[in-house]
C-alpha positions, 0 to 999 in steps of 0.5 A: 608115756613109753620111753620110745617117745624120747628116743628109739634105742631107749624103747628096747631091751638089752638084746634088742639094743644089740640087734639094733647095733648090729643092724646099724653096723650092717647098714653102714657097712653096705653104704661104705662098700658101695663107695670108693675108699677114702684116702688114708691121709685125707681128712674131711673138711667140715662146712662152716656152721656160722649162720653168717656164712650160709646162704640164708635164702637157699636154706629157707623153706618155700614161701608158696604155701606158708601158713602164717598170719598173712594167709589167714588174715587175708582170706578165708577161702574154702578151697584147697588153699584154705589156710585156717579151718574150723572143725566140728566141735567134737574134734579135740583141741585146735585143728591143724591147718590143711597145708603145712604151717611154719613159724609166723612171718619169716622162714627160720634163720637158725643155722643148719648144723647138718654138714655135707651128708652125701648118702646120709639121706639114703643111709637113714632110709635103709636104716629105717627099713631095718628098724621099722618092724621093731619101731611101729608097735611102740610108736603106736602105743606112744600115740595112743598114750599121748591122746589119753594124757590130756590133763585139764590144768595143763592145757594151753590158754588162748588156743586161737592165738599164736605169738610172734617171736620178736627176737627171731624176726629181728635176727632174720632182718639182721641177716637179710640186711647183711646179705643186701650190704654184702654187695659193694657195686653200684647195683648193690647200693641201689638195692640197699637204697631202695630197700630203705625207701620201701618203708617210706613208700609203703606208709605213703601208699597206706596214708593215701588209701586210708584217706580214700576210704575215709572219704568214701565213708564220709560222703556215702554215709551223709547221703544215706543218713538223710534218706531217713527224713526225705529225698532229693528230687534232683538226684536220689544220691545227694544229701540234703546239704548238697541238694540245697547248696546255696538255696535259702529255701530248698524246694528240691528236698522233699520229706517222705510225707510228700510222697506217702500220703494217708488221710488217716495219718498226719504228715509228722506221723508218716515221717515218724514211722518212715524214720523208725523203719529206716533206722531198723532197716539200715541197722539190720542190713549192717548187722547182716553184712557184719555176720558174714565175717563170722569166724568159728574156732574149735576151742579146747578152752572156754572163754568168756565172750561178752564184748563188742566183737565176740559172742558164743552161740551156745547157752549151755557151755557155761553150765557144762563148764560148771559141771565139769569143774564140780566133777573135777573137784569131787573126783579126779577125772581120768586122762581118757575122761578129760580128753572126751571133755575137751572134745565136747567143748563148744567152738568159739565164735567171733565177728571180725567186722563188728565193734571198733576193733581197737582192742583187737589191734592192740592185741595184734600189735603186741605180737599175737595173731588173730586169725582173719582179722586184718584181711581184704574181706574184713576191710570190705565188709567193715567199710560197707557195714560201717556206712550203714550203721553210721547212716542208721542214726545209732549212737555210735561213731566211725572214728574207732572203726577207722583205726581198724580199717586203716590197720587192714589197709596196712596189713594188705599193703605189706604184701607189696614188699617181702621185707614187711610181708615175711617178717611179723616184727617189721609188719607190726611197725607198719601196722602201728603207722596204719592205726595212727593214720586212722585217727588222723583222718577221723579227727583231722589230727596227724599229731594226735594220730602219732600220739594215739599209736604211741599211747594206745595201740603200739607195743614196739615203737622204735624211733624210726617208726615214730617218724614214719608214723608221723609221715603216714599221718601227714600224707593221710591228712593232706590227701583227705583235705584235698579230697574235701569230703564235706565241701568246707575245706575241713578234714572233719565236720566238727572242726571249730575256732574260738576267739574269746579267751577264758577267764580265771573264774571259769577254771572251777567250772573246767575242773568240775566238768573234768570230775563229772566226765571222769565219773561218767566214763567210769560209770559207762564202763561199769554199765557196759560190763553189767549190760554184757553180763545180764542182757547179753547172756539171755540165750535168745540174744546170745544166739541171735545177734540180729535180734539185739541189733533190731531191738536197739535200733527200734528203741533208737528210732522211737526215742530219738525222733522227737528231740532235735539233738538226738535226731542229728548225726553224732558228728553234726551234734558235736559240731553244734555243741562246740560251735561258738555263737555269733547271733542269739535268738529268743525262740526256736531250739537253737544253742544260741539263746538269749539270757531269758531262754537259757533255762529252756535250752538247759532242759532240752540239753538235759533230756538229750543227755539222758537219751544219748547216754542210755542209747550209747550204753546199750548200743556199744557191743552190738554186732555192727561196726561201732566206735565209742570215741565220738558218742562218748564225746557227744555225751560229754559235750552235752554235759559240758554245754549244760554246765557252760550255759549254767555258768553263763546264766549265773554270770549274766544274772549275778554279775554284781557279786564280783565272782565272775570277773569282767562280766556285766549285766548288759554283756552279750551271752558269749562276751563273758562265757563261751558254752562251746568251750565247755562242751569241748572240755566236756567232750574231752573229759568224757572220752578220757574217762572211757578210753584213758587217753591223756596227752593224745586227747589234749592234742586232738582237742587242740588240733580240732580247735586250733586255739592255743588259748584254750589248751590249758582248759583242755588239759585240766579237764583231761587230767582231772577226768583221768584221775577221777576215772582211775579212782572209780574204775581202774580199767579203760573200756579197752582194758575191759574188752581185753579182760572179758575176752581173755585176750592174751595181752601183756600190758607193757605200760602198767607194771605189776608188783611181782614178788614170786620166782620163776619156779613158782609158775613153771609147770612140771616137765612132761615127756610129751613136751620134750625130745630126749636125744640122750641115747640117739640123735635120730628120733622117729618122725611118728614119735615127733608127730605124737608130741606135736599132736599133744601140743595141738590138743592142749591148744598150743599152736605156737608151743615148743619142744625142748631138746635135752641130752642127759637132762641138759638143755641143748636146743628147742624146736618151735611147734610150727617149725616142727609141723612144717618139717614133718609135713615135708616128709614123704614117708613119715611112718618110716623116717628118722629125724636128726634132732641134734645140732652137734652130730657130724657125719664122716664121708667125702666132701661133696657138694650137697645137691638137695636138702635132706628132709629128715634133717631137722636141725635148720629148725632148731634154736640151739641157744634158747633163752633160759633162766634159773628157776630162782630168777625173780619174776620182775626179770621174767616180766622184762624178758617178755615185755622188752625182748618180746620172747615167745617162751623162756626155758627154765633150768634148775642146777643147770638141768632143764626144768620146764618151759614157760610160755608168754601166754602162761605168764600173761595168765599168771599176771591176770590172776594177780590182778584179779586177786588184788595184788 
């Protein structure tokens, strides 16, 4: 790239430089002659450059049209205020937003280093007019050169994501608090008190709203679910339970065979076909709603899209990628050819209302922005589609989507207070509490919700967030209990109580269930990956998600009608599996059999186990709202109940062997062994094998049962299951989703073995990625735009440009801040921008009436975090994880040597994991 891109004077020859100096002098003389002469004894007093002495609010850009995480997450309007838009796949790289973009969350808090510059704006404009004729040609050449300099191995990773600068947000909040506390009067103290109460008010509102949405889903899906088998003559909106409340013989509930009569078909056949049609209809309707939240992102990087939420629409992209890789190996492509290849990349497609959303919530809470994922439209569509998908009878749960729905509520509620609305770091504290409230209403476990947020979805969890999260969960659980969705004064349907204590010989069975549950969870993860990489790669399935949903719904309807346990909704089935018996029967298909009927019940449970395991595997990943928590618990509960009845049968029939404690031949079946306890242990073991939750799961099981006596069996099952699953498959289901989608998630709970140095991953310095002010602090805006376009074309929406003087790092300007500053210029083609925080102008000490838009110093970080190129990688890992940095500048012998972005470091960690290090 020509030298003009670094600074204006360096583009000229010696003669041209002399002309520029003469022009500079002439323009400055004209400005000075138009003013009264300064006193020879007066010296200019410089304004304080300390950020603490500045009025922060007056230096912040207007928040009216800020394009940050809030806007794209809350709307996707196609009007003039649209915040994030897709462009045709022919466009290179990631599209620029229609409106100005600046840093995510809050305005810049960098201290403006521009002093009182009365007349400096006019001076710069007159200087530009004198220089524009000499600058335009060089700048145009520079832009063309930058467009042709797209090198594939240097392109950014995850171009649809932007990252949060946690340090920046923490500093912004610190100055905000200092400004609030500067007032010592009564009103100031009231303002500070209200500011401190905002967090508690916000999480209380979130807890109440989450409970209200959960109540709506619970009540509605129960009624719609029963429509598959019949209808209530007293009210079409009533479920079978409410329709027949208090009646021993229910005449108000009629099966569909009563309404639809056919002489050639039996009543059971009619009900069978109606059941299948209802399953398919509700599933298709849920899928159609989900597909309305389709988001297309023009991408310069092809990502694997195989999980529950993402799906590419073209089957040719992998072939193109393979051919491109082979061509690049055989013959290095020119920059022009590589720029054309980027333009041919297929767009990335994802459906923000599909799946459970837990993996995406983890990514967002870790500091990355996922466009359109936590908005009001997503909340509405996912709630409605969740009701339909759960009511359809598919092998899925509503508990995982509750986490996503609660997080959407938290993100929207943050708009009530600017303290959280304008600060991404503080907003994520609220999102952590919101996710916890989702688990609290899903399982009726407020303590389990707090632990879930801490163990699974949160990245930054300070002590005050812990207490507020607990408060949010308590409010959510209390609100749902008052609403009473099931009419039983229970928060969840499968809440049970055990009265019989366990015996020592059962510990062996609990360990066995833990082993089986862990192995089953690991096999489920492997089967999900295999299914995604085979069946979902079929072009027809890949391009038409509705076809896959229809096929899965058809298989579910055909296979689940004839078995009582597979026909039940998953929550009711889990409740039956875990419920202790108080009476026993010699006939029927109940789970309280006499001694003679135990083998028959085991056979029926085994059939249900096989069907449910298969349906859960093929259902996970389809384009409907679908959770994996309760389906995995149901499969584990079936397995645990089988083991429980087996132990019960052996204890009753071989009690004289002395291996079964106090059991006798004439004991009642559950006087010695309670199969419901085994079902709950198996449910916890299977869920642990799938999700790798440990302490959270044990506490949830305790809160569901309320039995201190059975905490130890639950813990044993969870521990053994986790050990077994980790040995067979080291990744949880959400780790699998993060890997399969190449989500930029840097795990802060698993520390890799790092032996390299920072210089090993530092890319070489490119002129397009830095701003050289060695010759002049004034840089043409057109050159800055060219550098910004280069960053965007490489997929780096949140990249940064280092500012160097004679090789020494003097500052850094983030890409979003630079774009915001450039968009504010009225005449970008003929503007020179001040890029040095150390420049001082001579002139009178006059108050500044308006901010000079060509002064970019308020957006510059004058002290970016920098490490030496020989710094150990462990230190780099700690900086990114503990400090939450967006990027780290690299120095070699005190000189600037490059910049490492958090995304690039995350990619390096992933490559280490894939290589087995």
